[in-house]
N, C-alpha and C positions, 0 to 999 in steps of 0.2 A: 504494500500500500504506500504510494508516493503522495497522495492527495487525501485529505479528509473532507468528507461531505458533512456539513453541519447544518442543524436547524436550531432555532432560537424560539423558546416559548416565553412571552412577556416582552413587550416593546416599550416599557417605561424608561425611565432615566438610566437605570443600570443596564437594561437589556440593550438599549441603543448604544451605550458605551462598549459593551462587548461586541455588538455588531460592527461598529466602526473599527475596532482593533482587529477583529477577524478578516474584515475586508483588506487589511493592510498585509496580511500574512499570505505569502505565496504558496504555502503548503495546504491552504484551506479554499474550499469552495462553500461560501455560505449560500446554501441551496433554498432555505426556506425560513420564514419568520411567522409566528402565530401570535395574536393578541385578541382580546376580547373586543377591541375597537381597532379598526384597521384604516380608517379614513386618513390619518396622518402618515401612513406607510406607502400609499400607492405610488406617488411621485418619487419618493426616496428610493424604493425598491427598483423602480424602473431606472433611475439614474445609476444605481449601485450594481445592477445586473443580478439582483436576487429573483430567482425565477418564481417562487411561490409566496404569496402572502395570503393568509387565511384566518379566519376566526375559529377554525376547527383544528385544535392541536392533535386530533387523532390522525390527520393526514400526515404529520410528520412521524409518527410512530409506524405508520402503515407504509411509508416509503422505503423500499428496499435499499435505496442508494444512500440514504442518510446513514452515517456511521456514529454520529454523536449527537447529543442534544444538550444545549445550554438552558437550564431552567432558571429563569429570572422573573418569574411571576411572584405573586403575594405568597407569604410563608405558608398560609393555610392550604395552598394547593401543591406545595413541594412533595410530600409523601406520595400522593396518588400519581404524580407526574414521574417521579423516580421509579416507581413500581412498573408503570406502564413502558416506560423507556426500557428498563432492565428486561422485561418479559419480551420486548420487541428486539433484543440483543443490541441495543444502542449503548455506548458508553455516555457517561453522564458528567456534566459539570453543574453544580447546584449551588446558588447563592445562599449565604448563611442567613439564619440558622435553618438547618434541615427541617425542624419543626419545633413547636412549643411543647410537645409531649414526648418524653423519652421513650415510651413504649413503642409509640408509632415510629420514631426514628429508628429504633432497634429492628422493627419489623421491615422497614424499608432497606436497611442494611442487609438483612437475611435475604430478602428477594434479590438484591443485586449480587450477593455472594452465590446464590443458587444458580444464577443465570451466567455467571462468568464474565461480567462486564466490570468496568472500573467506574468509580465515583470519586470525583474530586470536589471538595468543599471550598467555597469562595472566601478563604480568609486572606485577602489580597495583601494585607500588611506584612505577611511573612516574606514578600517578595519586594519589599521596599529596600533599596540598596544600603541604606543606613542600618536598619535592624538586621539585614542579613550579615553586615560586617561584625556586629556585636555578637551574633550567634557564632560566627566563625572564630572570633576571639575566644569565646567560651569553649567551643569544641577543641581548640588548639591548646587549651590550658593556660592561655596568657593571663586570664583573670584569676586563676586558681579555682577553688571550690566557690560557687556562688553562695553568698551569705544573705544578701538583701537584693531584691529586684524591685524597682520603682517604676510605675507606668503612669503617666499623665495623659489623660484623653478628654479634652474639652472641646465642644462644638462651638462654632461662632454664634449660632442662634438655634432655638428649638425647632423641630420639624412641625409641620401643620398639625392641628389637633386631630383631623381625620386619620392621619398617619399613626399618631400615638395610640389611638383607639385599637388599632389592629396589629400594632408592631411587635407586641410582647412587652413593651415598656423598655425603660433604660437599661435593666439588666440583661434581658434577652436580645434586645436589638442593638444596643450601643456598646455596653460593656462586654459582651460576649467576645468581641474582637480582643479586648484586653485580656480576658481570661485565656484565650488561646495564645496570646503573646507571652503571657507568664510562662506557660508550658514550653513554647517555642524558645525563648530566650535562656530558660533555666535547664532545659533537658530533663525536667523532673516533673512527676505528677502532683497535683494537688490533693491534699489530705482533708483540709478543713478550711471552711469559709466563714468569716464574720463581716457583715455589712451594717453600716450606719448610713441611713439615707435621710433626706430633707427635701422639702419643697421651698426653694429660695428664690427661683428665677420667675416663676409664673404660677399664681395660686390655681389656675385653671388646669394645669397638669396634674395637681393634687386631686382636683375634683374628678379627673379621669381615672383615678386610682393609681397614679404613677408618681414617681420621684423625679426631680430634675438635678440632684446633686447627691453624690455618694462617695464614701470612703470604704474600700473593701480591703481586709487583711486576709492573706492566704498563708497556711502552713504547708509546705511542701514535703514530699516523702524523703528528700534529700536532707531535710532539716532546715533549709533555707526559709525565709520569710519574704513574702511579697506584699506590695502596698500598691493599690490602684486608686487614683482619684478621677472622678468623672463629673462634668458639669455640662449641662445643656446650652450654657451661654457664656462665652469668653469675649469680652468687649474688644479685644485686641486681635481676634482672628482664630484660626484653627490650631489648636495647641496640642502637639503630639511629641512627647518626649519619653525617653526610657533611660534607665541607669541599671547596670549590673555591678554590684560591689561584691568583690571576692577576697579570698585569702591572699592573693598576689597583686591585686590591683583593682581597677575601676574602669568601666566603659560607659560613656554617655552618648546620646544622640539628642541634639537640640532641634529646634524647629527649622524646617526648610523656609527660606525667604527668597524672594525675587533677586536679591543681590546681597552680598556680605559687607557692603560698605558701611562704615560707621563715621560719623562727622561730629565735630565739636564746635559750638559757638558759645557766645556769652550767655545764652539761654539755656544751655545744657548739652548733653551728649546723646546723640539720636542714631537710630537705625530703622530700617523699614520693619513693618509689622510681619508676622507670619503669613503664609498663604491663607486665603480666606475660605477655601472650601476643599472637601475631600477629593473631589475630582481633579483638583490642581495638585493637592499634595501627593496623591498616590498615583498619578497618571502613568508613571513608568512601571509601578508595581502591577497595576491592572494589565498592562501590556505583557509583562513577564509572566504573570501566572497563566495567562492565556497561551503563551508560547510554550511554557513547560508542560501544560496539559496536552497540547498537540503533539509534542514530542514524545511524551510517555505513550500515547495511543499509537503513534505511527511506528515507534520502535519497541513496543511490547514491554515497556518499563512501568514499574509502579508509579502511580501519580504522586506528586510531592505532598499533598495534603488530603489525607483519605477521608472517607466517610466516618471512620472511627475518631478521627481528629474532630469532626464536627460533633459527634456523639459526646466525646469527653468535655468538650467546651459546653454543651448543653447540661452535662452533669453538674458542672460548676455553676452554671446559672440557675439551676433548680436548687442547689444548695444555697445559693446567694439569695434567691427569692424567699426561701423558707427562713433563712436567718433574718431577713429584713422583717418578715411578718411576725416572727416569734422573739425577736430581739436577743439572739443568742447565737453562739458559734454552732455551725453545722458541719458534720463530717460528710465526706463523699460517701463513706461506707453506710451512712444512714439512709442516704438517697437510694443507693443500689439495694439495700435491705428492704426498703419500702417497695421497690419494683418487684423484687422476688415474691414479697408478700401479696403483690397485687394491689397495693394501696395507692 
């Protein structure tokens, strides 16, 4: 196989981002795209050379020429689409989270396994050149044994209320990236989670049953401790920083900016603010995760971020949600025991 024929389900913001990235890749033929509304796609598809635009996602699963499906639809549809794709023999790229229910995620992963296809979870931040360098330093032992991992993740402004209602909230929608980042940077699994949350940005978010500000402390199986701070609103831009402190040293990543110039005047010392939006900050990361998925499928290699990585991030998010609700530390074992008991 020299070229991968791909179909996309979901033509919202993230689906169109992946579509544009796929169109730039010479190893890919973007054959079809499906969405519940296609009015905005007709002219775009004609100009892009995408042969099929349809409201019926089933046409993508039934097409024998399509090798892989990108699932970029709403989270509540991911599991059913994963199962359909797997049963049709299609490899799968699915945006995070796989679902809001661990049991359903587990069922989807089992269907993927039974049908011998690959599933990559869309944790794009793993492919950021800065974070990849920190992981490399940890793997090489340059930092020694990690002792403290810090992750700062703050959005420039909250998403729309309609999005918050269906997104799974701050912990499942936003912080799940950071839960995965702790696993990725530390090379260790999470054992215990403790969350303190608040509504400090917008009272309406609290009325929707969510929080907009959180501090999460995680204990890892290696003995290390991680701290994540999240906010839905940073007045100065998109704030994305990490630090790994270890027995031999320290590695940090600061915010990406449009330039690194710093200037001093009588009024003070200045530099530009961080990039304003995740599409700008992680543009290269989105491209690289797509390229590595394509390379894995074409060359029969394991995908770099598996469905199990998605499941483990959801385990942490479930523990975090229970911790917030019950105001106490919650172990991952407690969540897995609940699943085994059918609770």
